[in-house]
C-alpha positions, 0 to 999 in steps of 0.5 A: 500499500502506498505511503501518502507524504502529503496529507490535506484536510479536506472538507469541500470548501473553497479554502481546502480547495486552495490547500489541496492546491498547494499539496501540488507542488509539494508532491512533486518536493517529496516524490508523493501522492496526495491523501485528500482526508474527510472527517465526518463529525459533529463540527463538519459543518460543511456537510450542509453544503454538500446536501444543502437541499434535500438533507440539510435539517437532517445533518446534525442528527445523522450520517445515513450510507446514503449521505456517506455514499455522496461524499465518497462519490463527490470525493473521488471525483475531486481527486480524480480532478486533482490528480489530472490537474497536479500530475501526481496520484491524488486519493483520499480516505473519509473517516469519522471521529474527531478532525485533528485526531484522524488527520494526526493518526493517518500522518503518522501511519503515512510518516508524512512529510506534510499536512496542509489545511486550511486555517479557519474552522468552520465551527468557528465563523467569527475569525477565530482561528480554528481548533482543529488546525491548532491541535494538528499543529501542535502534535503533527509529526511533521511540518504543518501548512496552514493557509489563511485565505484562498487567495494565496499563491501556491508558489514559495519563491520568497520565504520569511523565517524569524529567528530567536536565541532558542536552540532550534538553529539546525531544524531551521536552517535545514528546512529553509535550504530544503525549501529554497533548493527546491523551490528556488526561493529566497529566505528572508531572516528576521529578528528584533533586538529586545535590549538596548545592545547596538546591533552588531553586538547582539548575540541575535545578530551572530546568530543571523549571520552564521545562518545566513552564511550557512544557507547561502554556503548550500546554494540558497539566496538569503537575505537579514533584517535586523529590527531594534524593539519598538512599540509594536510587538514582534508578531507585528513587526514579522507580518510587517516584514513579509507585507513589505517583501510581498512573501509566499510564505512564513516558516516558524518554529513553534516552540521559539519561546520554550523547549520543554513541551511538544504540546505547546505553541509559543505566544508569537508563533500563535499570534503569527499562525492565527493572523498571517494573511499568507501561508504558515509553515509550522515545525514543532519540536517534534517535527523537527525530530521526525527525521529520527522515524525514517529510515534514513539518518538524516531526514533532510538528506532525502529533500536535499535529494528531491530538490537536486 
């Protein structure tokens, strides 16, 4: 049975269609097919769209066998059309239960390289960050790409990478290099000096220069930007810089504030994911350690091999 390295959370809505399109090049990136995962649960309100006419009043009561057959038929067509459009194998699975639990389980079963899903949860239509996406980002064994809006582009040519003084430099650099090589992208490092020290004397400046050198030595274009502390919060600075660059995506370590808990999204990372108008590539500490679960001793070697 084929292992699908790209898992896309799907619910027939435009945002999940945008997530699916985002997955096309990722599938080429890791030489894998795409698996659409639709989870039937109490919070999957999109089923009222699938059966908006004859069954909408019954959706919250029971999903009948005939409804499931219709869901399967429509999902099969989506997968078939996506396969033709993308040029990669696209399959699907229908699950029941909690959305995030099923997506995480399938990602672990397939030893997925990426999970792609829309950021907004349908049970939270007031612009709040969806609880399902939050749980997935927190606990995923691989990077998660959250798509905030249907108009996001699928080309990743300019990627912003915020950095701080925590110890995940290696994982950040390897991911930046692998994306930069495959997508011919420029990596834009950004950070904020928290104290009154001059930029060139700060530890974050030295770290940034070391990262930039390593990225450039591996053939990836890289810029750096260091801001002085201001009235703006860190996430506002990062999002403002991304807007200034017209960036295509943000890449973050979600545990930048602490390093002791896997099931935690740091405050800055949380705000970036919640408010970013562009896709966010989130790396938890569990995702960073995902390379240990591959047959290769170094997960990123496979990414580099794909990129060459």
